C-alpha positions in Angstrom: -96.0 176.0 -6.2 -94.4 177.1 -9.7 -93.2 180.5 -10.2 -96.3 181.3 -12.5 -98.7 180.5 -10.0 -97.1 182.3 -7.3 -96.7 185.6 -9.7 -100.5 184.9 -10.5 -101.4 184.6 -6.5 -99.3 187.9 -5.6 -100.5 190.0 -8.6 -104.2 189.3 -7.5 -103.3 189.9 -3.9 -101.6 193.3 -5.0 -104.6 195.1 -5.4 -106.8 196.5 -2.3 -110.4 195.6 -4.2 -109.3 192.2 -4.7 -108.1 191.6 -1.0 -111.6 193.1 0.4 -113.2 190.8 -2.0 -111.4 187.6 -0.7 -111.9 189.0 2.9 -115.7 189.1 2.2 -115.5 185.7 0.5 -114.2 184.1 3.9 -117.3 184.6 5.7 -119.1 182.5 2.8 -120.1 182.3 -1.0 -121.5 185.6 -2.8 -122.9 186.6 -6.1 -121.3 189.1 -8.0 -123.7 191.7 -7.3 -123.4 191.0 -3.4 -119.5 191.3 -4.0 -119.9 194.7 -5.8 -122.2 196.4 -3.1 -119.4 197.6 -0.8 -117.4 199.4 -3.8 -118.2 202.2 -5.9 -117.4 200.7 -9.0 -119.7 198.8 -11.9 -120.4 195.0 -11.7 -118.5 194.6 -15.2 -115.3 196.4 -13.1 -116.0 193.8 -10.3 -116.0 191.1 -12.7 -112.8 191.9 -14.0 -111.2 191.7 -10.4 -113.3 188.4 -10.2 -111.4 187.1 -13.4 -108.0 188.0 -12.0 -108.8 186.3 -8.7 -110.2 183.2 -10.9 -107.1 182.9 -12.8 -104.9 183.1 -10.0 -106.8 180.0 -8.3 -108.2 182.1 -5.7 -111.7 181.9 -6.0 -114.2 179.4 -7.9 -117.4 180.3 -9.5 -120.4 178.0 -9.3 -123.4 177.7 -11.4 -126.8 177.8 -9.3 -129.8 178.4 -11.6 -128.8 182.0 -13.1 -126.8 182.9 -10.3 -123.1 182.1 -10.2 -121.7 182.2 -6.9 -118.1 182.6 -5.8 -116.2 180.9 -3.0 -112.7 181.5 -1.8 -110.0 178.6 -2.5 -107.4 178.3 0.3 -104.8 176.2 -1.6 -102.8 179.2 -3.6 -102.9 181.2 -0.4 -101.5 178.1 1.6 -98.9 178.1 -1.0 -98.0 181.6 -1.0 -97.7 181.4 2.9 -95.5 178.5 2.6 -93.2 180.6 0.1 -93.3 183.5 2.9 -92.6 181.3 5.6 -89.2 180.3 4.1 -88.0 184.0 4.4 -89.8 184.4 7.8 -87.5 181.7 9.2 -84.5 183.3 7.6 -85.2 186.6 9.1 -86.0 184.9 12.6 -82.5 183.3 12.4 -80.9 186.5 11.7 -82.7 188.4 14.5 -81.7 185.7 16.9 -77.9 186.2 15.9 -78.5 189.8 16.1 -79.8 189.6 19.6 -77.0 187.4 20.8 -74.5 189.9 19.5 -76.1 192.8 21.3 -76.5 190.7 24.6 -72.4 190.3 24.1 -71.9 194.2 23.6 -74.0 195.4 26.2 -71.3 195.2 28.8 -68.7 196.7 26.6 -71.2 199.8 26.1 -72.1 200.2 29.6 -68.5 200.3 31.0 -66.7 203.4 31.7 -63.9 204.5 29.4 -60.7 203.7 30.3 -58.6 206.6 31.5 -55.5 207.0 29.6 -52.2 206.4 31.5 -49.8 209.4 32.0 
């Protein structure tokens, strides 16, 4: 995935309305009016959100007579997840090293302080 595509995906996912639309589309395709129902916004406002999702490749719009059903496209999400996973692996390695260090320090922390010699 190139940087532009990744930017478009994360930009689209940054908005809670667009995330809710994607969540709805995981249950199956829906029309614009069906997607607009749970929101207190106009159909044109929902259409703007759909355009952002479509430009990011996260949804596709079909043509079914006068209806234009939307459906989710998984590829950009898969690519964004792969990008995130590289960083998860890095942090996992860091946490593993931290666990080892903390285990090494435990005996020293629990030991009584040495009494100074007089």
